[in-house]
DODO-592652 format. One record per residue: residue number from 1; x, y, z of N, C-alpha, C in turn; residue in three letters. Coordinates in Angstrom, 2 decimals. Atoms other than C-alpha are relative to their C-alpha. Layout:
<recs>
   num     neast    nnorth       nup    caeast   canorth      caup     ceast    cnorth       cup   residuo
   NUM         X         Y         Z         X         Y         Z         X         Y         Z       ala
...
</recs>
This chain:
<recs>
   num     neast    nnorth       nup    caeast   canorth      caup     ceast    cnorth       cup   residuo
     1      0.72      0.08     -1.15    131.27    -53.54     38.96     -1.29     -0.07      0.14       met
     2      1.64     -0.09      0.63    128.02    -52.36     37.18     -0.36     -0.96     -1.05       arg
     3      0.36      1.50      1.03    128.34    -55.27     34.59     -0.37     -1.07      0.99       ser
     4      0.71      0.91     -0.58    128.33    -57.33     37.20     -1.22     -0.36      0.86       thr
     5      1.32     -0.56     -0.71    125.41    -56.05     39.27     -1.12     -0.40     -1.21       leu
     6      1.07      0.00      0.86    123.25    -56.05     36.26     -0.40     -1.57     -0.37       ile
     7     -0.17      1.39      0.47    124.19    -59.48     35.28     -0.83     -0.68      1.10       thr
     8      0.74      0.48     -1.16    122.92    -60.34     38.91     -1.36      0.00     -0.11       leu
     9      1.81     -0.21     -0.47    119.58    -58.57     38.86     -0.26     -0.75     -1.19       ile
    10      0.67      1.08      1.61    119.26    -60.33     34.93     -0.47     -1.45      0.42       ala
    11     -0.19      1.41     -0.21    119.80    -63.58     36.50     -1.15     -0.30      0.94       leu
    12      0.99     -0.06     -0.72    117.30    -62.63     39.38     -1.00     -0.04     -0.41       thr
    13      1.45     -0.58      0.96    114.27    -61.40     37.09     -0.18     -1.51     -0.72       ala
    14      0.24      1.07      1.12    115.06    -64.51     34.90     -0.36     -1.48      0.96       leu
    15      0.24      1.06     -1.07    114.37    -66.91     37.99     -1.16      0.08      0.14       leu
    16      1.34     -0.05     -0.01    111.35    -65.37     38.63     -0.94      0.15     -1.12       leu
    17      0.88     -0.46      0.88    110.29    -64.67     35.32     -0.75     -1.77     -0.82       ser
    18      0.48      1.16      0.23    109.65    -68.47     34.93     -1.01     -1.01      0.89       ser
    19      0.80      0.86     -1.13    107.40    -69.16     37.89     -1.20      1.09     -0.01       ser
    20      0.59     -0.95     -0.26    104.46    -67.61     39.17     -0.32      0.21      1.31       asn
    21     -0.05     -0.59     -1.36    105.41    -66.17     42.42     -0.77      1.14      0.08       leu
    22      0.28     -1.23     -0.02    103.54    -63.50     43.83     -0.06      0.26      1.50       val
    23     -0.74     -0.96     -1.23    104.31    -61.04     46.54     -1.40     -0.19      1.09       gly
    24      0.55     -0.39     -0.87    102.54    -59.94     49.51     -1.40      0.30     -0.44       lys
    25      1.06     -0.67      0.75     99.82    -58.08     47.68     -1.41     -1.15     -0.54       his
    26      1.24      0.84      0.28     96.39    -60.20     47.49     -0.28      0.51     -1.46       his
    27      0.45     -0.61      1.45     95.08    -60.23     43.68     -1.53     -0.26      0.16       ile
    28      0.82      0.33     -0.18     91.75    -60.17     43.88     -0.86      0.06     -1.18       gly
    29      0.79     -0.14      1.21     89.42    -61.25     41.04     -1.11      0.66     -0.19       val
    30      1.33     -0.98     -0.17     86.11    -59.73     41.61      0.62      1.60     -0.45       glu
    31     -0.14     -1.45      0.60     87.85    -56.05     41.20      0.88     -0.12     -1.33       pro
    32     -0.45     -0.16      1.31     89.99    -57.23     38.30     -1.22      0.04     -1.00       leu
    33      0.75      0.40      0.93     86.82    -58.31     36.70     -0.61      1.70     -0.25       ile
    34      0.40     -1.36     -0.10     85.26    -54.71     37.78      0.81      0.90     -0.97       glu
    35     -0.90     -0.89      0.46     88.17    -52.65     36.58     -0.04     -0.49     -1.66       ala
    36     -0.07      0.26      1.48     88.42    -54.49     33.04     -1.51      0.35     -0.62       ala
    37      1.48     -0.59      0.99     84.34    -53.88     32.29      0.07      1.24      0.03       gln
    38     -0.20     -1.89      0.10     84.69    -50.50     33.32      0.75      0.55     -1.35       ala
    39     -0.67     -0.46      0.86     87.51    -50.10     31.11     -0.61     -0.14     -1.80       phe
    40      0.65      0.41      1.82     85.84    -52.16     27.93     -1.33      1.00      0.27       leu
    41      1.45     -0.55      0.02     82.41    -50.28     28.99      0.33      1.76     -0.49       asp
    42     -0.22     -1.26      0.34     84.19    -46.65     28.28      0.46     -0.02     -1.39       ser
    43     -0.42     -0.53      1.35     85.03    -47.51     24.65     -1.23     -0.30     -0.91       leu
    44      0.82      0.04      0.96     83.43    -47.32     21.57      0.22     -0.99     -1.05       asp
    45      0.07      1.26      0.87     82.67    -50.18     18.73      1.44     -0.16     -0.18       glu
    46     -0.87      0.68      0.68     85.44    -49.71     16.90      1.68     -0.06      0.96       ala
    47     -1.01      0.24     -1.18     88.11    -49.24     20.10     -0.39     -1.37      0.45       gln
    48      0.40      0.90     -0.48     86.68    -52.00     21.65      0.27     -1.40     -1.15       arg
    49     -0.70      1.02      0.72     87.19    -54.24     18.58      1.52     -0.20     -0.33       lys
    50     -1.32     -0.11      0.20     90.69    -53.25     18.56      0.83     -0.67      1.72       thr
    51     -0.57      0.49     -1.32     91.26    -53.75     22.55     -0.20     -1.21      0.52       ala
    52      0.95      1.08     -0.63     88.86    -56.77     23.11      0.43     -1.19     -1.18       gln
    53     -0.27      1.15      0.84     90.34    -60.25     21.56     -0.06     -1.22      0.78       leu
    54      0.19      1.36     -0.49     89.51    -63.90     21.73      1.02     -0.57      1.27       pro
    55     -1.06      0.48     -0.94     90.99    -65.59     24.76      1.14     -0.92     -0.12       phe
    56     -0.80      1.48      0.39     92.43    -68.67     23.03      0.56      0.98     -1.52       asn
    57     -0.99     -0.56      1.04     94.05    -65.94     20.26      1.45     -0.29      0.20       thr
    58     -1.19     -0.01     -0.20     97.78    -66.69     19.55      0.43      1.19      0.67       pro
    59     -0.85     -1.28     -0.12     98.48    -62.98     20.00      0.09     -0.02      1.54       asp
    60     -0.09     -0.15     -1.19     97.67    -63.83     23.87      1.47     -0.39      0.59       arg
    61     -1.16      0.36     -0.24    100.97    -65.30     23.95      1.45      0.70     -0.67       glu
    62     -0.81     -1.12      1.05    102.80    -62.80     21.75      0.63      1.21      0.71       asp
    63     -0.41     -0.96     -1.13    104.70    -60.73     24.39      1.52      0.70     -0.29       trp
    64     -1.38     -0.38      0.50    107.83    -58.32     23.94      0.01      1.30      0.64       his
    65     -0.34     -1.14     -1.10    109.57    -55.53     25.95      0.50      0.91     -1.26       tyr
    66     -0.49     -1.13      0.79    110.90    -53.69     22.81     -1.08      0.90     -0.66       phe
    67      0.93     -0.53      0.82    109.32    -50.88     20.95     -0.11     -0.81     -1.27       pro
    68      0.26      0.83      1.04    107.25    -52.51     18.10     -1.65      0.21     -0.12       lys
    69      1.26      0.15      0.08    103.78    -53.09     16.32     -0.56     -0.97      1.15       gln
    70      0.47      0.92     -0.75    101.73    -54.52     18.70     -1.67      0.13      0.30       arg
    71      1.29      0.48      0.16     98.16    -55.86     19.60     -0.45      1.03      1.18       lys
    72      0.92     -0.60     -1.08     95.39    -54.01     21.56      0.01      1.37     -0.52       gly
    73      0.05     -1.69      0.28     94.48    -50.34     21.79      1.12      0.87      1.20       leu
    74     -1.54     -0.50     -0.36     97.60    -47.79     22.46     -0.86      1.15      0.73       ala
    75      0.70     -1.03     -0.57     96.82    -45.02     24.93     -0.22      1.39     -0.69       trp
    76      0.19     -1.00      1.42     97.45    -42.61     21.63     -1.48     -0.10     -0.30       ala
    77      1.36      0.01      0.32     94.03    -43.79     21.08     -0.94      0.04      0.70       asp
    78      1.02      0.17     -0.70     92.08    -43.68     23.85     -0.25      1.54      0.28       met
    79      0.29     -1.59     -0.14     90.23    -40.24     24.92     -0.88     -0.17      1.40       lys
    80      0.70     -0.27     -1.30     88.79    -38.82     28.11      0.87     -1.08      0.97       gly
    81     -0.55      0.98     -1.38     89.22    -41.30     31.24      0.56     -1.22     -0.36       lys
    82     -0.23      1.32      0.02     89.94    -44.35     29.55      1.28     -0.72      0.10       gln
    83     -1.34      0.49     -0.56     93.84    -44.43     29.96     -0.24     -0.21      1.50       glu
    84     -0.01      0.33     -1.44     93.19    -44.20     33.72     -0.68     -0.64     -0.04       ala
    85      0.78      1.20     -0.18     90.61    -46.84     33.56      0.73     -1.27     -0.35       leu
    86     -1.07      1.22      0.59     93.17    -49.03     31.54      0.60      0.08      1.09       ser
    87     -0.85      0.07     -0.78     95.41    -48.17     34.40     -0.35     -1.11      1.27       trp
    88      0.37      0.43     -0.88     93.36    -49.34     37.18     -0.14     -1.33     -0.43       val
    89     -0.34      1.68      0.64     93.15    -53.11     35.74      1.28     -0.20      0.96       ile
    90     -1.30      0.65     -0.31     96.92    -53.41     36.44      0.30      0.69      1.48       phe
    91     -0.26     -0.44     -1.31     96.67    -51.48     39.73     -0.45     -0.63      0.85       his
    92      0.48      0.91     -0.63     94.75    -53.87     40.90      0.67     -1.34      0.63       glu
    93     -1.19      1.09      0.04     97.18    -56.46     40.09      1.25      0.05      0.89       ala
    94     -1.24     -0.36     -0.50    100.12    -54.66     41.33     -0.06      0.23      1.10       leu
    95     -0.10     -0.89     -1.67    101.21    -53.88     44.98      0.44      1.44     -0.13       ser
    96     -0.05     -1.59      0.56    101.90    -50.18     45.53      1.26      0.15     -0.38       asn
    97     -1.44      0.03      0.66    105.69    -51.03     44.88      0.04     -0.02     -1.77       ser
    98     -0.38      0.20      1.90    104.95    -52.38     41.14     -0.57      1.01     -0.45       gly
    99      0.78     -0.91      0.87    102.34    -49.35     40.48      1.31      1.13      0.02       val
   100     -0.69     -1.15     -0.25    105.28    -47.02     41.68      1.38     -0.12     -1.30       thr
   101     -0.67      0.25      0.72    107.79    -49.06     39.44     -0.28     -0.08     -1.67       lys
   102      0.63     -0.01      1.24    105.47    -49.37     36.42     -0.10      1.45     -0.61       ala
   103      0.35     -1.60      0.85    104.72    -45.64     36.05      1.30      0.73      0.08       glu
   104     -1.10     -0.72      0.03    108.40    -44.88     36.85      0.48     -0.39     -1.03       gly
   105     -0.42      0.51      1.04    109.44    -47.12     33.81     -1.11      0.83     -1.62       ile
   106      0.86     -0.90      1.10    106.44    -44.85     31.54      0.83      1.42     -0.37       val
   107     -0.75     -1.65     -0.12    108.12    -41.83     32.85      1.29     -0.10     -0.75       asp
   108     -1.60     -0.24      0.80    111.65    -42.90     31.72     -0.32     -0.21     -1.53       ala
   109      0.50      0.09      1.85    109.88    -44.00     28.22      0.20      1.84     -0.41       glu
   110      0.14     -1.36      0.20    108.95    -40.27     28.44      1.31      1.13     -0.31       arg
   111     -1.36     -0.68     -0.14    112.29    -38.63     29.48      0.80     -0.50     -1.55       ile
   112     -0.40      0.22      1.26    113.81    -40.85     26.26     -0.55      0.24     -0.75       leu
   113      0.67     -0.49      0.91    111.14    -39.61     23.97      0.64      1.50     -0.16       trp
   114     -0.46     -1.60      0.08    112.15    -35.86     25.05      1.74     -0.23     -0.45       glu
   115     -1.58      0.18      0.42    115.96    -36.84     24.74      0.33     -0.52     -1.61       arg
   116      0.27      0.41      1.48    115.08    -37.92     21.06     -0.33      0.39     -1.15       ser
   117      0.74     -0.83      0.65    113.59    -35.17     19.90     -1.48     -0.50     -0.70       asn
   118      1.01      0.42      0.22    110.47    -36.69     20.28     -0.45     -0.86     -1.18       arg
   119      0.18      1.29      0.80    110.83    -39.82     18.22     -1.28     -0.65     -0.05       ser
   120      1.33      0.83      0.31    107.65    -41.69     16.85      0.50     -1.26      0.72       asp
   121     -0.60      1.11     -0.06    109.63    -44.68     17.79      0.27      0.12      1.66       arg
   122     -0.34     -0.28     -1.62    109.82    -43.57     21.65     -1.53      0.56      0.79       arg
   123      1.04     -0.64     -0.70    106.36    -42.19     22.24     -0.87     -0.65      0.91       asp
   124     -0.24      0.50     -0.83    105.52    -42.88     25.25     -1.47     -0.12      0.42       pro
   125      1.19      0.94      0.18    101.57    -43.54     24.38      0.47     -0.99     -0.77       lys
   126     -0.33      1.04      1.09    102.65    -46.14     22.49     -0.05     -1.33      1.02       lys
   127      0.44      1.09     -0.82    101.62    -48.49     25.30     -1.39     -0.65     -0.32       tyr
   128      1.21      0.54      0.71     98.81    -50.71     24.38     -0.59     -1.16      1.21       his
   129      0.94      0.56     -0.84     96.00    -52.32     26.55     -0.90     -1.28     -1.00       val
   130      0.80      1.07      0.84     94.32    -55.87     25.38     -0.66     -0.37      1.30       thr
   131      0.79      1.10     -0.79     91.61    -57.86     27.14     -0.41     -1.15     -0.69       ile
   132      0.14      1.44      0.43     91.60    -61.66     26.34     -1.09     -0.24      0.40       phe
   133      1.24      0.90     -0.73     88.06    -63.14     26.40     -0.83      1.09      0.64       gly
   134      0.98     -0.68     -0.41     85.21    -61.88     28.27      0.20      0.21      1.97       glu
   135     -0.36      0.32     -1.89     86.00    -60.84     32.22     -1.42      0.03      0.58       pro
   136      0.93      0.28     -0.89     83.38    -62.38     34.27      0.34     -1.06      1.09       ala
   137     -0.07      1.17     -0.47     82.72    -64.66     36.68      0.04     -1.46      0.38       pro
   138     -0.34      1.14      0.14     84.16    -68.11     36.85      0.61     -0.11     -1.62       gly
   139     -0.34      0.15      1.37     85.41    -67.44     33.23      1.69      0.29      0.07       ala
   140     -1.87     -0.24     -0.04     89.41    -67.60     32.22     -0.05      1.01     -1.18       ser
   141     -0.27     -1.15      0.79     90.49    -64.25     30.61      1.12      0.47      0.40       trp
   142     -1.52     -0.56     -0.54     93.43    -62.04     30.47     -0.17      1.78     -0.40       gly
   143     -0.35     -1.51      0.39     94.88    -58.74     30.39      1.20      0.20     -0.50       ala
   144     -1.88     -0.54      0.02     98.26    -56.95     28.94     -0.38      1.29     -0.13       ser
   145     -0.54     -1.32      0.04     99.85    -53.80     29.47      1.29     -0.08     -0.56       leu
   146     -0.99      0.58      0.42    102.58    -53.55     27.30      0.33      1.25     -1.09       glu
   147     -0.58     -1.08      0.93    105.21    -50.82     25.59      1.23     -0.31      0.26       gly
   148     -1.22      0.23     -0.12    108.98    -50.45     25.73      0.08      0.02      1.45       his
   149     -0.72      0.14     -1.32    110.57    -51.91     28.68     -1.12     -0.33      1.09       his
   150      1.12      0.02     -1.10    107.11    -52.78     30.44     -0.85     -0.82     -0.40       leu
   151      1.41      1.38      0.57    105.07    -56.31     29.66     -0.64     -0.27      1.32       ser
   152      1.05      0.29     -0.76    102.32    -56.67     32.21     -0.99     -0.99     -0.83       ile
   153      0.29      1.23      0.42    100.63    -60.11     31.75     -0.98     -0.89      1.04       asn
   154      0.87      0.97     -0.87     97.41    -61.43     33.55     -0.90     -0.78     -0.54       leu
   155      1.12      1.42      0.46     95.58    -64.62     32.93     -1.00     -0.37      1.70       thr
   156      0.83      0.51     -1.21     92.63    -65.50     35.38     -0.65     -1.23     -0.53       val
   157      0.01      1.47      0.58     92.26    -69.25     35.12     -1.60     -0.54      0.79       ile
   158      0.89      0.70     -0.65     88.50    -70.27     35.93     -0.63      1.00      0.95       asp
   159      0.36     -0.65     -0.98     87.71    -67.36     37.43      0.53     -0.21      1.95       gly
   160     -0.94     -0.34     -1.63     90.17    -68.19     40.62      1.10      0.28      0.36       lys
   161     -1.16     -0.43     -0.06     93.31    -68.10     39.79      0.68      1.05     -0.82       lys
   162     -0.56     -0.94      0.64     95.63    -65.52     38.95      1.23     -0.04     -0.82       val
   163     -1.46      0.24      0.20     99.11    -65.87     36.96      0.18      1.18     -0.52       ala
   164     -0.81     -1.40      0.46    101.41    -62.79     36.44      1.20      0.12     -0.74       val
   165     -1.23      0.02      0.71    103.75    -64.26     34.26     -0.14     -0.32     -1.92       thr
   166     -1.32     -0.13      0.33    105.63    -63.55     31.56     -0.30      1.47      0.88       pro
   167     -0.33     -1.30     -0.42    106.31    -60.19     33.23      1.63      0.75     -0.20       ser
   168     -1.20     -0.61      0.36    109.07    -57.60     32.28     -0.19      1.43      0.78       phe
   169     -0.43     -1.65     -0.16    110.22    -54.21     33.87      1.36      0.00     -0.01       phe
   170     -1.58     -0.86      0.51    113.36    -52.37     32.51     -0.31      1.14      0.10       gly
   171      0.47     -1.48      0.08    114.07    -48.85     32.43      1.30      0.40     -1.03       ser
   172     -0.86     -0.75      0.71    116.10    -46.55     29.95     -0.42      1.63     -0.04       thr
   173     -1.24      0.40     -0.92    117.45    -44.37     31.29     -0.16     -0.47      1.11       pro
   174     -0.33      0.70     -1.06    118.42    -46.40     33.99     -0.12      1.36      1.67       asp
   175     -0.32     -0.67     -0.97    119.22    -43.49     36.51      0.58      1.15     -0.62       gln
   176     -0.41     -1.13      0.53    119.88    -39.62     36.01      0.53      0.69      1.25       ile
   177     -0.57     -0.57     -0.80    122.11    -37.98     38.20      0.06      1.50      0.28       asn
   178     -0.02     -1.38      0.52    121.95    -34.19     36.90     -1.41      0.49     -0.75       glu
   179      0.74     -0.32      1.05    119.89    -32.10     35.37     -1.71      0.25      0.54       gly
   180      0.95     -0.55     -0.66    116.22    -31.18     35.79     -0.79     -1.29      0.17       glu
   181      0.13      1.31     -0.33    115.50    -35.07     36.27      0.85     -0.27      1.11       his
   182     -1.13      0.56     -1.06    118.48    -35.67     38.84     -0.97     -0.96      1.24       ala
   183      0.98      0.98     -1.08    117.32    -38.55     41.07     -0.89     -0.95     -0.36       gly
   184      1.01      0.79      0.49    115.24    -40.38     38.87      0.70     -1.38      0.07       phe
   185     -0.73      1.20      0.04    116.09    -43.94     39.39     -1.41     -1.13      0.01       his
   186      1.44      1.20     -0.31    112.55    -46.63     38.83      0.28     -0.98      0.81       pro
   187      0.02      1.35     -0.81    114.16    -49.57     39.56      1.27     -0.41      1.31       leu
   188     -0.99     -0.06     -1.28    116.37    -48.31     42.51      0.53     -1.07      1.16       lys
   189     -0.08      1.11     -0.88    115.71    -50.92     44.91      0.46     -1.18     -0.51       gly
   190     -0.65      1.80      0.31    116.62    -54.02     42.67      1.46      0.30     -0.18       glu
   191     -1.70      0.07      0.05    120.26    -52.46     41.87      0.52     -0.04      1.35       ala
   192     -0.61     -0.25     -1.42    120.76    -51.01     45.41      0.01     -1.85      0.92       glu
   193     -0.20      1.14     -0.73    119.69    -54.51     46.87      1.03     -1.14     -0.52       glu
   194     -1.01      0.68      0.73    121.79    -56.20     44.30      1.76      0.53      0.45       ala
   195     -1.38     -0.84     -0.59    124.67    -53.99     45.13      0.41     -0.50      1.39       ser
   196     -0.54      0.30     -1.38    124.78    -54.88     48.90      0.22     -1.60      0.18       lys
   197     -0.57      1.78     -0.07    124.77    -58.62     48.40      1.07      0.05     -0.56       leu
   198     -1.56      0.17      0.58    127.75    -58.46     46.08      0.95      0.64      0.82       phe
   199     -1.06     -0.65     -0.52    129.66    -56.25     48.41     -0.13     -1.02      1.51       gln
   200     -0.25      1.39     -1.68    128.88    -59.06     51.43      0.98     -1.18     -0.34       met
   201     -0.75      1.46      0.04    130.45    -61.89     49.28      1.68      0.53     -0.21       leu
   202     -1.52      0.02     -0.07    134.20    -62.59     49.96      0.82     -0.48     -1.57       asp
   203     -0.16      0.09      1.38    136.13    -63.19     46.88     -0.01     -1.31     -0.48       pro
   204      0.31      1.31      0.62    135.85    -66.90     46.52     -1.45     -0.06     -0.50       thr
   205      1.36     -0.09      0.66    132.30    -66.50     46.52     -0.54      0.66     -0.92       gln
   206      0.45     -1.23      1.05    132.13    -63.48     44.37      0.57     -1.02     -1.69       arg
   207     -0.75      0.78      0.99    134.45    -66.02     41.75     -1.24     -1.04     -0.65       ser
   208      1.44      1.04      0.43    131.25    -68.36     41.66     -0.88      0.65     -0.55       lys
   209      1.16     -0.79      0.28    128.67    -65.73     41.60      0.32      0.60     -1.66       ala
   210      0.21     -0.79      1.70    129.91    -63.82     38.18      0.64     -1.12     -0.84       val
   211     -0.15      1.41      1.03    129.59    -66.60     35.84      0.40      0.66     -1.48       ile
   212      0.00     -0.47      1.26    130.58    -64.43     32.81     -0.19      1.43     -0.43       gly
   213      0.38     -1.45      0.29    130.20    -61.06     30.88     -1.31      0.04      0.01       lys
   214      1.37     -0.77      0.00    127.12    -59.00     31.05     -0.58     -0.68     -1.42       met
   215      0.82      0.26      1.42    124.44    -60.44     28.52     -0.37      1.44     -0.80       pro
   216      0.40     -1.25      1.01    123.84    -58.38     25.60     -1.61      0.04      0.14       arg
   217      1.39     -0.34      0.31    120.13    -58.85     25.57     -0.52     -1.55      1.49       glu
   218      0.72      1.34     -0.50    117.69    -61.15     28.01     -0.01     -0.94     -0.34       ile
   219     -0.62      1.51      0.59    119.11    -64.63     28.23     -1.15     -0.64     -1.02       ile
   220      1.16      0.80      1.14    115.65    -66.15     26.91     -0.77      1.03     -0.69       thr
   221      0.60     -1.25      1.05    114.65    -62.71     25.27     -1.28     -0.17      0.23       arg
   222      1.61      0.08     -0.32    110.50    -62.88     24.81     -0.29     -1.20     -0.75       ala
   223      0.36      0.84      0.47    110.30    -66.51     23.95     -1.29     -0.57      0.42       glu
   224      1.03      0.42     -0.64    106.92    -67.99     24.40      0.38     -1.29      1.20       arg
   225     -0.33      1.48     -0.68    108.47    -71.33     26.10      1.57     -0.02      0.14       gln
   226     -1.56      0.13     -0.55    112.14    -71.41     27.94     -0.15     -1.23      0.49       val
   227     -0.62      0.86     -0.78    113.91    -74.07     28.64      0.75      0.20      0.85       glu
   228     -0.96     -0.05     -1.29    115.71    -74.82     31.99      0.99      0.54     -0.37       pro
   229     -1.38     -0.63      0.16    118.76    -72.80     32.23      1.26     -0.88      0.90       leu
   230     -1.18      0.64     -0.31    121.95    -74.45     33.31      0.33      0.44      1.57       pro
   231     -0.13     -0.79     -1.65    122.50    -74.25     37.38      1.48     -0.12      0.14       ile
   232     -1.27     -1.09     -0.45    125.32    -71.72     37.79      0.16      0.76      1.16       glu
   233      0.07     -1.32     -0.67    126.43    -69.30     40.14      0.09     -0.40      1.35       gly
   234     -0.21     -0.03     -1.43    126.94    -69.03     44.02     -1.23     -0.90      0.57       leu
   235      1.31     -0.07     -0.13    124.18    -71.35     45.37     -0.21      0.74      1.64       pro
   236     -0.02     -0.82     -0.82    122.45    -70.09     48.34      0.58     -0.91      1.44       ala
   237     -0.65      1.00     -0.83    123.76    -72.94     50.58      1.40      0.62      0.70       arg
   238     -1.49     -0.09     -0.20    127.33    -71.66     50.33     -0.12      1.50      0.61       glu
   239     -0.36     -1.51     -0.65    126.33    -68.15     51.88     -0.63     -0.41      1.23       met
   240      0.31     -0.05     -1.34    126.17    -67.00     55.25     -1.70      0.58      0.04       ser
   241      1.60     -0.71     -0.04    122.69    -66.19     57.16     -0.28      1.20     -0.61       glu
   242      0.26     -1.37      0.22    123.01    -62.60     56.82     -0.06      0.03     -1.68       ser
   243      0.17     -0.35      1.59    123.83    -63.09     52.96     -0.95     -0.76     -0.60       gln
   244      1.24      0.70      0.49    120.82    -65.13     52.57     -1.09      0.95      0.30       arg
   245      1.00     -1.18     -0.73    118.75    -62.54     54.58      0.21      0.84     -1.12       asp
   246     -0.24     -1.08      1.13    120.04    -59.81     51.56     -0.62     -0.83     -0.96       gln
   247      0.57      0.81      1.25    119.47    -62.48     49.02     -1.68      0.03     -0.04       leu
   248      1.16      0.03     -0.26    115.68    -62.74     50.12     -0.33      1.66     -0.33       arg
   249      0.75     -0.92      0.20    115.41    -58.96     50.16      0.15      0.39     -1.07       arg
   250     -0.23     -0.10      1.57    116.76    -58.88     46.63     -1.26     -0.69     -0.84       leu
   251      1.10      0.45      0.49    114.25    -61.16     45.44     -1.46      0.29      0.42       leu
   252      1.11     -0.77     -0.07    111.23    -59.35     47.26     -0.24      0.77     -0.60       ala
   253      0.07     -1.27      0.67    112.14    -56.38     45.11     -0.77     -0.52     -1.56       glu
   254      0.78      0.69      1.02    111.07    -58.49     42.35     -1.20     -0.60      0.34       tyr
   255      1.03      0.12     -0.57    108.35    -60.55     43.95     -1.32      0.77      0.31       ile
   256      1.28     -0.68     -0.34    106.26    -58.16     45.84     -0.19      1.32     -1.29       asp
   257      0.95     -0.88      0.64    105.69    -56.09     42.53     -1.25     -0.24     -0.13       arg
   258      1.51     -0.01      0.43    102.60    -57.73     42.59     -0.55     -0.63      1.76       tyr
</recs>
């Protein structure tokens, strides 16, 4: 059951990762510019050289959700209010739900760090922030916040449109049921809505919805460009109205992050 639910969630996330869908929260360009400039203005010369890269650098498309060496300025190398100022940029883009999920993912990394004897590889201060180009009215520029299991990428186009992909939210541990952190479950909504939908399917529908074993890894990984996937699974047109409503609730858990 758990493998099936994770597969269902993964496929839903994949559908959204190939789109520029934005939820109910309106992303204002001016507040984004103000937040990005406030962050940049707080940095010294050496920090800014690390944190700000040209908009057309190939590094802008180099994204990942593994713990690895990254572009940008790490929280570990920030001081004073700089980390908080960096968060403001992404708070402007995320909905309240998205902020809660993103902060929960960072908390999960902190728990993982504690459980791994504070391994340097799991350091929760190894989230990196990068500004691409110059945040200004009418300009094209971008920003990214990235670390283990979290990759938020914002691109402002001609000072008008904001793209929010690629976007990755994951969590390890996914859920804690006992001890100091009992009840911790940063992506609870996705899991619960997927479970509800699966329970609503009859045996015939389930035989179509379950397309194989749980993927070992995200199907498209962290590729810069992906090809369309084969159309598989249970079409929404073969669901009842109540099942389609539940599918919309599941999709909303992803779309309404922004």
